[in-house]
DSSP file (Angstrom, degrees, kcal/mol; ACC not computed):
  #  RESIDUE AA STRUCTURE BP1 BP2  ACC     N-H-->O    O-->H-N    N-H-->O    O-->H-N    TCO  KAPPA ALPHA  PHI   PSI    X-CA   Y-CA   Z-CA
    1    1 A X              0   0    0      0, 0.0     6,-0.0     0, 0.0     2,-0.0   0.000 360.0 360.0 360.0 130.3   -5.1    9.9   -9.1
    2    2 A X        -     0   0    0      1,-0.1     2,-0.0     2,-0.1     0, 0.0  -0.314 360.0-110.2 -70.9 154.1   -3.8   12.9   -7.4
    3    3 A X     >  -     0   0    0      1,-0.1     4,-2.8     4,-0.0     5,-0.2  -0.344  34.8-103.7 -71.6 162.7   -0.4   14.4   -8.3
    4    4 A X  H  > S+     0   0    0      1,-0.2     4,-2.4     2,-0.2     5,-0.2   0.891 124.3  52.0 -55.8 -38.8    2.4   14.1   -5.7
    5    5 A X  H  > S+     0   0    0      2,-0.2     4,-2.2     1,-0.2    -1,-0.2   0.925 111.0  46.2 -64.1 -44.3    1.9   17.8   -4.7
    6    6 A X  H  > S+     0   0    0      1,-0.2     4,-2.4     2,-0.2    -2,-0.2   0.910 112.6  50.4 -64.2 -42.3   -1.9   17.3   -4.2
    7    7 A X  H  X S+     0   0    0     -4,-2.8     4,-2.4     1,-0.2    -2,-0.2   0.890 110.1  50.5 -63.6 -39.4   -1.3   14.1   -2.2
    8    8 A X  H  X S+     0   0    0     -4,-2.4     4,-2.6    -5,-0.2    -1,-0.2   0.911 109.9  50.1 -64.7 -42.8    1.3   15.9    0.0
    9    9 A X  H  X S+     0   0    0     -4,-2.2     4,-2.4     2,-0.2    -2,-0.2   0.931 112.1  47.4 -61.1 -45.4   -1.2   18.7    0.6
   10   10 A X  H  X S+     0   0    0     -4,-2.4     4,-1.3     2,-0.2    -2,-0.2   0.914 112.0  50.4 -62.4 -43.4   -3.9   16.3    1.6
   11   11 A X  H >< S+     0   0    0     -4,-2.4     3,-0.5     1,-0.2     4,-0.5   0.935 112.0  46.8 -60.7 -47.1   -1.6   14.4    3.9
   12   12 A X  H >< S+     0   0    0     -4,-2.6     3,-1.2     1,-0.2    -1,-0.2   0.883 107.3  57.1 -64.6 -38.8   -0.5   17.5    5.6
   13   13 A X  H 3< S+     0   0    0     -4,-2.4    -1,-0.2     1,-0.3    -2,-0.2   0.805 104.5  53.5 -62.6 -28.5   -4.0   18.8    6.0
   14   14 A X  T << S+     0   0    0     -4,-1.3    -1,-0.3    -3,-0.5    -2,-0.2   0.559  91.7  95.5 -84.8  -8.0   -4.9   15.6    7.9
   15   15 A X  S <  S-     0   0    0     -3,-1.2    -3,-0.0    -4,-0.5     9,-0.0  -0.442  87.9 -93.0 -79.7 157.0   -2.1   16.0   10.4
   16   16 A X    >   -     0   0    0      1,-0.1     3,-1.9    -2,-0.1    -1,-0.1  -0.299  30.2-118.7 -62.1 150.3   -2.6   17.6   13.8
   17   17 A X  T 3  S+     0   0    0      1,-0.3    -1,-0.1    -3,-0.1    -2,-0.0   0.701 116.5  59.4 -64.2 -17.8   -1.9   21.3   14.0
   18   18 A X  T 3  S+     0   0    0      2,-0.0    -1,-0.3     0, 0.0    -2,-0.1   0.355  76.6 132.2 -91.2   5.3    0.8   20.4   16.5
   19   19 A X    <   -     0   0    0     -3,-1.9     2,-0.1    -7,-0.1    -4,-0.0  -0.321  49.6-138.8 -60.7 136.0    2.7   18.2   14.0
   20   20 A X     >  -     0   0    0      1,-0.1     4,-2.3    -2,-0.0     5,-0.2  -0.360  26.0-102.4 -87.1 171.8    6.4   18.9   13.9
   21   21 A X  H  > S+     0   0    0      1,-0.2     4,-2.9     2,-0.2     5,-0.2   0.901 126.0  53.6 -59.2 -39.8    8.6   19.2   10.9
   22   22 A X  H  > S+     0   0    0      1,-0.2     4,-2.6     2,-0.2    -1,-0.2   0.904 107.0  50.7 -62.7 -41.0    9.8   15.7   11.7
   23   23 A X  H  > S+     0   0    0      2,-0.2     4,-2.4     1,-0.2    -1,-0.2   0.929 112.6  46.5 -60.6 -45.5    6.2   14.4   11.8
   24   24 A X  H  X S+     0   0    0     -4,-2.3     4,-2.3     2,-0.2    -2,-0.2   0.934 113.4  47.9 -63.6 -46.8    5.5   15.9    8.4
   25   25 A X  H  X S+     0   0    0     -4,-2.9     4,-2.5     1,-0.2    -1,-0.2   0.897 111.7  51.0 -62.5 -40.6    8.7   14.6    6.9
   26   26 A X  H  X S+     0   0    0     -4,-2.6     4,-2.8    -5,-0.2     5,-0.2   0.940 110.5  48.2 -62.4 -47.2    8.1   11.1    8.3
   27   27 A X  H  X S+     0   0    0     -4,-2.4     4,-2.4     1,-0.2    -2,-0.2   0.895 112.9  48.0 -62.4 -40.4    4.5   11.0    6.9
   28   28 A X  H  X S+     0   0    0     -4,-2.3     4,-2.4     2,-0.2    -1,-0.2   0.904 111.9  50.4 -65.9 -40.6    5.7   12.1    3.5
   29   29 A X  H  X S+     0   0    0     -4,-2.5     4,-2.4     2,-0.2    -2,-0.2   0.934 111.9  46.7 -61.6 -47.7    8.5    9.6    3.5
   30   30 A X  H  X S+     0   0    0     -4,-2.8     4,-2.6     1,-0.2     5,-0.2   0.923 111.7  51.2 -62.4 -44.4    6.1    6.7    4.4
   31   31 A X  H  X S+     0   0    0     -4,-2.4     4,-2.4    -5,-0.2    -1,-0.2   0.917 111.1  48.5 -58.3 -44.6    3.6    7.8    1.8
   32   32 A X  H  X S+     0   0    0     -4,-2.4     4,-2.3     1,-0.2    -1,-0.2   0.913 111.8  48.8 -63.8 -43.0    6.4    7.9   -0.9
   33   33 A X  H  X S+     0   0    0     -4,-2.4     4,-2.2     2,-0.2    -1,-0.2   0.899 111.1  49.7 -66.2 -40.1    7.6    4.4    0.1
   34   34 A X  H  X S+     0   0    0     -4,-2.6     4,-2.5     2,-0.2    -2,-0.2   0.934 111.8  48.2 -63.4 -45.6    4.1    2.9    0.1
   35   35 A X  H  X S+     0   0    0     -4,-2.4     4,-2.1     1,-0.2    -2,-0.2   0.884 110.5  51.5 -63.7 -37.5    3.4    4.3   -3.4
   36   36 A X  H  X S+     0   0    0     -4,-2.3     4,-2.1     2,-0.2    -1,-0.2   0.899 110.8  49.4 -64.8 -39.4    6.8    3.0   -4.7
   37   37 A X  H  X S+     0   0    0     -4,-2.2     4,-2.2     2,-0.2    -2,-0.2   0.908 110.0  49.5 -65.3 -42.4    5.9   -0.4   -3.3
   38   38 A X  H  X S+     0   0    0     -4,-2.5     4,-2.4     1,-0.2    -1,-0.2   0.877 110.5  51.2 -64.4 -37.0    2.5   -0.4   -4.9
   39   39 A X  H  X S+     0   0    0     -4,-2.1     4,-1.9     2,-0.2    -1,-0.2   0.908 108.4  51.8 -65.8 -41.2    4.1    0.7   -8.2
   40   40 A X  H  <>S+     0   0    0     -4,-2.1     5,-2.9     2,-0.2     4,-0.4   0.905 110.2  48.9 -62.0 -41.4    6.6   -2.2   -7.9
   41   41 A X  H ><5S+     0   0    0     -4,-2.2     3,-1.4     1,-0.2    -2,-0.2   0.939 110.2  50.6 -62.1 -46.9    3.7   -4.7   -7.4
   42   42 A X  H 3<5S+     0   0    0     -4,-2.4    -1,-0.2     1,-0.3    -2,-0.2   0.828 112.6  47.3 -61.0 -32.2    1.8   -3.3  -10.4
   43   43 A X  T 3<5S-     0   0    0     -4,-1.9    -1,-0.3    -5,-0.1    -2,-0.2   0.427 115.6-114.9 -90.0   0.4    4.9   -3.7  -12.5
   44   44 A X  T < 5S+     0   0    0     -3,-1.4     2,-1.2    -4,-0.4    -3,-0.2   0.699  70.5 139.3  76.6  18.7    5.6   -7.2  -11.3
   45   45 A X      < +     0   0    0     -5,-2.9     2,-0.3    -6,-0.2    -1,-0.1  -0.461  37.7 109.7 -95.1  62.8    8.8   -6.3   -9.6
   46   46 A X        -     0   0    0     -2,-1.2     2,-0.5    -5,-0.1    -9,-0.0  -0.859  62.5-129.4-130.8 166.0    8.3   -8.4   -6.5
   47   47 A X        -     0   0    0     -2,-0.3     5,-0.1     2,-0.0    -2,-0.1  -0.976  33.9-112.9-116.8 127.6    9.8  -11.5   -4.9
   48   48 A X    >>  -     0   0    0     -2,-0.5     4,-1.9     1,-0.1     3,-0.5  -0.234  25.8-116.4 -58.7 148.2    7.4  -14.3   -3.8
   49   49 A X  H 3> S+     0   0    0      1,-0.3     4,-2.5     2,-0.2     5,-0.2   0.876 114.5  53.7 -53.5 -44.9    7.2  -14.9   -0.1
   50   50 A X  H 3> S+     0   0    0      1,-0.2     4,-2.2     2,-0.2    -1,-0.3   0.865 107.2  51.9 -62.3 -36.0    8.6  -18.4   -0.4
   51   51 A X  H <> S+     0   0    0     -3,-0.5     4,-2.5     2,-0.2    -1,-0.2   0.902 109.0  50.0 -67.3 -40.7   11.6  -17.1   -2.3
   52   52 A X  H  X S+     0   0    0     -4,-1.9     4,-2.6     2,-0.2     5,-0.2   0.933 110.6  49.7 -62.6 -45.6   12.4  -14.6    0.4
   53   53 A X  H  X S+     0   0    0     -4,-2.5     4,-2.3     1,-0.2    -2,-0.2   0.917 110.9  50.0 -58.9 -43.5   12.1  -17.2    3.1
   54   54 A X  H  X S+     0   0    0     -4,-2.2     4,-2.3     1,-0.2    -2,-0.2   0.923 111.1  48.6 -61.7 -44.9   14.5  -19.5    1.1
   55   55 A X  H  X S+     0   0    0     -4,-2.5     4,-2.2     1,-0.2    -1,-0.2   0.907 111.8  49.1 -62.7 -42.5   17.0  -16.7    0.7
   56   56 A X  H  X S+     0   0    0     -4,-2.6     4,-2.4     1,-0.2    -1,-0.2   0.900 111.2  49.3 -65.5 -39.6   16.9  -15.8    4.3
   57   57 A X  H  X S+     0   0    0     -4,-2.3     4,-2.1    -5,-0.2    -1,-0.2   0.891 109.5  52.5 -66.4 -39.1   17.4  -19.4    5.4
   58   58 A X  H  X S+     0   0    0     -4,-2.3     4,-1.4     2,-0.2    -2,-0.2   0.918 111.1  47.0 -60.9 -43.8   20.4  -19.7    3.0
   59   59 A X  H  X S+     0   0    0     -4,-2.2     4,-0.6     1,-0.2    -2,-0.2   0.902 110.8  52.3 -64.9 -41.1   22.0  -16.6    4.5
   60   60 A X  H >< S+     0   0    0     -4,-2.4     3,-0.7     1,-0.2    -1,-0.2   0.883 108.6  50.2 -63.0 -38.5   21.4  -17.9    8.0
   61   61 A X  H 3< S+     0   0    0     -4,-2.1    -1,-0.2     1,-0.2    -2,-0.2   0.799 111.9  47.8 -70.5 -29.1   23.0  -21.2    7.2
   62   62 A X  H 3<        0   0    0     -4,-1.4    -1,-0.2     1,-0.2    -2,-0.2   0.454 360.0 360.0 -91.4  -1.7   26.1  -19.5    5.7
   63   63 A X    <<        0   0    0     -3,-0.7    -1,-0.2    -4,-0.6    -2,-0.1   0.472 360.0 360.0 -85.2 360.0   26.5  -17.1    8.7
């Protein structure tokens, strides 16, 4: 598994030469969030879909 620095370099290398700072920052942000989500899944820190639906319906009913 690549280090964060290596992953950032690879990500940047795959961007267009016309990529702006905002484009680069966005891609790095998305990559970090995806990796954090995958880590949460691996650690079992997730909420089942049915539970999320139940919570949203409860909030909707109390609004």
